[in-house]
C-alpha positions as CSV (number, residue, x, y, z in Angstrom):
1,M,0.0,0.0,0.0
2,S,1.4,3.4,-0.9
3,S,1.9,6.1,1.6
4,S,-0.5,8.4,-0.2
5,T,-3.3,5.7,0.1
6,V,-2.6,5.4,3.9
7,T,-2.6,9.2,4.3
8,A,-5.9,9.4,2.3
9,R,-7.5,6.8,4.6
10,R,-6.3,8.6,7.7
11,I,-7.7,11.9,6.5
12,S,-11.0,10.3,5.6
13,A,-11.2,8.6,9.0
14,A,-10.4,11.8,10.8
15,A,-13.1,13.7,8.7
16,L,-15.7,11.0,9.6
17,T,-14.8,11.2,13.3
18,A,-15.1,15.0,13.2
19,A,-18.4,14.8,11.5
20,A,-19.7,12.3,14.0
21,I,-18.7,14.5,16.9
22,V,-20.2,17.6,15.4
23,G,-23.4,15.7,14.7
24,A,-23.6,14.4,18.3
25,V,-23.1,17.9,19.7
26,A,-25.6,19.6,17.2
27,L,-28.3,17.0,17.7
28,P,-29.3,17.9,21.3
29,A,-29.4,21.6,20.3
30,S,-31.6,20.8,17.3
31,A,-33.8,18.6,19.3
32,A,-34.3,21.3,21.9
33,D,-35.4,23.7,19.2
34,H,-38.2,21.3,18.2
35,A,-39.1,20.0,21.7
36,R,-42.8,19.7,22.4
37,P,-44.2,22.4,24.7
38,E,-44.8,21.3,28.3
39,R,-48.2,19.6,28.5
40,A,-50.7,21.1,30.9
41,K,-51.1,18.9,33.9
42,V,-53.9,19.6,36.3
43,E,-54.6,17.1,39.0
44,I,-56.9,16.7,42.0
45,S,-54.6,17.4,44.8
46,A,-57.0,17.1,47.8
47,V,-60.6,16.4,48.6
48,Q,-62.6,17.4,51.7
49,Y,-65.6,15.3,51.3
50,D,-66.8,15.3,54.9
51,S,-67.5,18.8,55.9
52,P,-66.0,19.3,59.5
53,G,-68.5,20.0,62.2
54,R,-72.2,19.8,62.1
55,D,-73.8,19.0,58.7
56,D,-76.6,21.4,58.7
57,R,-76.5,22.5,55.1
58,S,-75.6,26.0,56.0
59,R,-73.4,28.0,53.6
60,H,-70.6,27.7,56.1
61,S,-70.9,23.9,56.3
62,L,-71.4,23.4,52.5
63,N,-68.3,25.5,51.8
64,K,-66.1,23.3,54.0
65,E,-66.8,20.5,51.5
66,W,-64.4,21.0,48.5
67,V,-62.1,19.6,45.9
68,E,-58.7,21.1,45.3
69,L,-57.0,21.2,41.9
70,K,-53.4,21.9,41.3
71,N,-51.6,23.0,38.1
72,T,-48.3,21.2,38.3
73,T,-46.7,23.1,35.4
74,R,-45.5,26.7,35.0
75,R,-48.0,27.4,32.3
76,T,-51.5,28.8,32.9
77,V,-54.3,26.4,31.9
78,N,-57.6,27.6,30.6
79,L,-60.3,25.5,32.4
80,D,-63.2,27.0,30.6
81,G,-65.6,24.1,29.8
82,W,-63.8,21.6,32.1
83,T,-66.0,19.6,34.4
84,L,-65.8,18.1,37.9
85,R,-68.3,15.3,38.5
86,N,-69.3,12.9,41.3
87,K,-70.3,9.2,40.7
88,D,-74.0,10.2,40.8
89,G,-73.5,12.5,37.8
90,Q,-73.7,15.9,39.7
91,T,-71.5,18.1,37.6
92,Y,-69.8,21.4,38.1
93,T,-68.7,23.2,34.8
94,F,-65.9,25.7,34.9
95,H,-66.7,29.0,33.2
96,H,-64.1,31.6,32.2
97,Y,-61.5,30.4,34.7
98,R,-57.7,30.2,34.1
99,L,-55.5,28.4,36.6
100,D,-52.1,29.9,36.9
101,G,-48.9,27.8,36.8
102,R,-48.1,26.1,40.1
103,A,-51.4,27.4,41.5
104,T,-54.2,25.6,43.3
105,V,-58.0,26.3,43.3
106,R,-60.6,25.0,45.7
107,I,-64.1,24.2,44.3
108,H,-66.5,24.6,47.2
109,T,-69.9,23.0,47.2
110,G,-71.9,26.0,48.7
111,Q,-72.4,29.6,47.7
112,G,-69.9,32.4,47.5
113,H,-68.0,34.8,45.3
114,D,-65.5,33.3,43.0
115,T,-61.9,34.4,43.4
116,A,-58.6,33.2,41.8
117,T,-58.2,30.6,44.6
118,D,-61.8,29.7,45.4
119,L,-64.7,28.8,43.2
120,F,-68.2,28.0,44.3
121,Q,-70.8,25.5,42.9
122,D,-73.7,27.5,44.5
123,R,-75.4,24.3,45.7
124,R,-77.7,24.0,48.7
125,D,-77.0,20.4,49.4
126,Y,-73.8,18.3,49.7
127,V,-72.2,16.8,46.6
128,W,-69.6,14.4,47.9
129,D,-70.7,11.1,49.6
130,D,-68.9,10.5,52.8
131,R,-69.1,6.7,52.5
132,S,-67.7,6.4,49.0
133,D,-67.5,8.5,45.9
134,T,-65.3,9.5,43.1
135,A,-64.4,13.1,41.9
136,T,-63.6,13.0,38.2
137,L,-62.1,15.9,36.3
138,R,-62.5,16.1,32.5
139,N,-61.3,18.7,30.0
140,D,-63.4,20.8,27.7
141,H,-63.3,17.9,25.1
142,G,-64.7,15.5,27.7
143,R,-61.4,13.6,28.0
144,F,-60.4,12.2,31.4
145,V,-57.8,14.3,33.2
146,D,-57.8,12.9,36.8
147,D,-59.9,11.4,39.5
148,E,-59.8,10.7,43.2
149,S,-61.9,8.0,45.0
150,W,-62.5,7.1,48.6
151,G,-64.6,4.8,50.7
152,R,-65.5,1.1,50.7
153,H,-65.0,0.4,47.0
154,H,-61.8,2.3,46.7
155,R,-58.3,0.7,47.0
156,G,-55.3,2.9,47.3
157,H,-54.4,6.2,48.9
158,D,-57.0,8.8,49.8
159,R,-56.0,12.4,49.4
160,H,-58.2,14.4,51.7
161,D,-58.0,16.7,54.6
162,G,-59.7,16.4,58.0
163,H,-61.9,13.4,57.4
164,N,-63.1,12.3,60.8
165,G,-64.5,8.9,60.0
166,H,-68.1,9.9,60.6
167,D,-71.1,9.8,58.2
168,R,-73.3,12.8,57.7
169,D,-75.7,11.7,60.4
170,G,-72.9,11.7,62.9
171,S,-72.7,7.9,63.2
172,R,-69.2,6.3,63.1
173,R,-68.4,4.2,60.1
């Protein structure tokens, strides 16, 4: 083999190696340019299904029953048209509400004035069953987003605050 052939092969190998290194370095930068935007992630973060204290259907008692949603991303999520529903079909529909990034909102059963952190269903009766129920969140296209279940037919971890183990009539479960 001539020395010029060996030299040509070495130059060719060096060029291929350099191209591979440049390609490997450039690929992540290129991939980052075309990365998919962070998907909106809203989840049910807590449920207070057993209103603390006496269940007398007062505004105060009804508003201590709530579901809390958390936006786990940095982006604001438009919840207009989203729904929160119990297993019996009682549904709350969000109207003109945007949940800021990393923020939470509580959806209270009773009546009140909506704010950035508290929304009200304006109901005069309890929504969430103390014994067992499921809160289901769906987006404006009716697609499942998250749910939280509790009670006899539920297996797994409950996410709720202050449940005292009593039914609405005060009897112990």
